[in-house]
N, C-alpha and C positions, 0 to 999 in steps of 0.2 A: 552068769546068773540071768534068769529071765526077768521080765518086768514085774511079775507078781512076787517073785522071791525078793527082788530089790525093794519093792514097796513094803513088804512084810518086815524086812530088816530095818528099813528107815523107821517104821512104826515102833519096832522093838526099841530102837535107840531113843526115840522121842519119849516113850513111856519110862525108860530107865533114867533119863537125864534131864528132860525139859520140865521145869517147874512152872506152875502158874505164876503170873506176874506178882501177885500178892504174897507168894511164898518165897520169892527169890531174895537173897541178901543183896546189900548194896555192892556195886562193883568196887574193886580196889583201885581202879584207874580213874583218872580225871577226864580222859579223852585221848584221841590220837594226836600226838604232838606233830609228827610229820611222817610221811612215807617217803623213803629214799629209793630212787631209781638210779640207773647209770646212764650217762649221756656220752655219746661218741663225739659230740661237737657242741660246745657251750653256746655259741651264738645261734646255731641252728635250733637248739632246744629252746632258747629264749624266744626266737622268732615264732616258733610253733606255739608254745604255751602262752606267751604274752600276746603275740601278734594275732594268731588265728583264734585261740580259745578265750582270750581276754582275761587271763589270770595274771595279775601284776607281779613282776619280779620284786621281791622284798629285800633280798640280800644276796651278795656274792662275795665269798671269802675263801681263804685257803683252807683246804681240808687239813685238819690238825694231824691226821693219821698217815698222810702220804704227801710228802713235799712235792709241790708243783701241781697238785690236784686242786680243783675248785669244788666248793660246796655251795650250792645256790638254791634259793627258795622262791616258791610262788604262792600267793594267797589264793586259796580255793574256797574262801568264804567261811563264815562261822568260826573264825579263829583257827582254822585248819590250814596246814601247809603241805605242799608237795615239793619235795627236795630232790636234788640231783647231785651226783658226784661225776666228775670225769676222771679218768685214770690214764693220763698221757703216758705213752711208752710201754703200757702193759699188754698191748695187742690182745685185748679181750675179744672173744668170739661173739657171734650174733646172739640176739635174744633167743632163749630156749625155755620151753615149758618143762619143768622138772619137778619131781616130788619135793615139797618144801619150798618151791619157788612161787613166784607171783603169777597168778592167772590173769587178773585184770584189776584196775583201779576204777571204782565207780564213784563219780562225782555228781552230787545232786545240784540241779540248776532249776530256776523257776521255769514253768512251762513256756512262757513267751520267749525267754532267753534260750531255751532248748531249741525252739523252732528257728531262732536266729542263728544259733551255732550250727545246726544241721545245714542251714543254707550256706554258711561259711565253708563247711566241709565240702559241700557240693561245688561251690564257686572255686575252691582251691584244688578241686580234682582229687580229694582225699577219699579213697574207697571206704565205705562204711555200711553197716547193716542196721536197719531199724527193726526193733521188736516191740510189739504191743503199743506202738505209736507213742511210747514214752522213753525208750532206750535207744541210743545210737552207739554202736560199738565200732571202733577203728583202732589203728595202731599209730603210735607216735613215730617220729623219724628213725628211732632206734629199734622199733618193733614191739615195744611194750603195748599191751592192750589197754585201752581206755574205754570206759563207758560213761556217757553223759546220760543221766536219768532225770526225768522231769517229776518223778515222785518225790514227795517231801522226805526229809531225813526221818528214818525210823519206819518207813513204809516201802513196800516193794509190790508193784502191780496191784495196789489196793489192799494189800494185807499188811497189818502191823507186824514188824519183825523185831521190835525192840523189847 
């Protein structure tokens, strides 16, 4: 499809499904409890998320669904958690973008903190791309895409998205 056709299709979907804020019912959810990713190495993941990005490790326990596997959590602010599983012995393949899979995790940080973390990425030699001077995209040690965004929660590049 060409750009005009895609834009027309997006507008058709908006008109059919997007309701003005005052006409939307309340969400049935309370918020995102955690997003769970897969770790190839527990300590490497902790060094990256806690050491480089400054997200405190809050818990490390056995995965109740797979003996010998760990389930561990990082505080990413505002009561939200980023969780990981490791699956030793399963020989999982590398990160892959697939339909129904994860594209990236976007984590909001204060603008001053964003600049500090961007500097840490540079100091650690972690390749990253900056967009609109508020977003830094990079991959974690297992290839999952992460975005640090300096926009407030509920906003994206100056537009309210909540």
